[in-house]
N, C-alpha and C positions, 0 to 999 in steps of 0.2 A: 224382519228385524224383531228381536226379542225385547221384552220390557227391560229397561235399565241399560240399553245399549245405544250408542250414538255412532252414526256413520259419517265420515267426513272425507273430503278430497282436498289435497293441498293446492296452493295456487299454481303449482307446476303441473298438476293433473296426474302425475305418475304415482303419487302416494295415495292409496285408497285403503283406509283402515277402518276396522270396527272396534270400538272400545267399550268395554263393560265399565259402567260407572262405579261398580262395587270394587273393582280392582285398583288399588292405589300404587302398586309397584310390581314390576315383572323382572326377576333376576334372569341373567343369561350367562351360561358358561360355555366358552369356546373349546375347541379341541386342544389337547395337550400336544405341543410341538417342541422340538429341540430349537433353542434360540441362544444366541451369544449373550452372555452377561458378564459383568465385571465382578471378580472375586479376588480380594486382596491385591488389586492393581493388575490382575491378569484377566484376559478374556478367555472364558471357558464356555462350553456348551452345556446347557441345563434344560431339562424339560420345563416348559412354562405353559400356563393356561391363563387366558384373559377372562376376567369376570366383570360383567357389566350389570347395571341396574337402571332400568327405565322407570321413572316414577312421575306422578302427578305433582308438579311444583306447587299447586294450590293447596295440597293436603299434606305433603311431606316436605320438611325442611332439608336442605342440602346436607347440613351437619348430621342429622339422623341417618340419612341415606349413606353417607360415607362411613359412619360408625357401624352400620349394618354390614357394609361390604368388608370392612376390616375384620369384623367378627367371623364372617364367612371364610375369609382368607386364612385366619388363624385356625379355624376348625379343619380346613382342608390340609393345612400344613402339619397340624398336630392332632390327628383324630383321637389319640388316647385321651386328650383333655375333654373331648366330647363324651367319650364313653365313661370317664370318671367324674364328669360334671364338675371339673375344676375351673 
């Protein structure tokens, strides 16, 4: 085990993780898949991707975590804003 890491096992025994104490949040992006969504009262199929964020609740408030995820969502949906820094 490296300096700055903690290893733990859950009470169920199946979860065995190593956490770096310097990492406060880990974003995750799932695969893009066609999913049914409602658009103007109709069900249509659109490409969707789930975005998740695992974070240390002792260091990061939920409000800031959600704000970060919303910003990631907006950058993915409108990449021109990222390029133009708008």
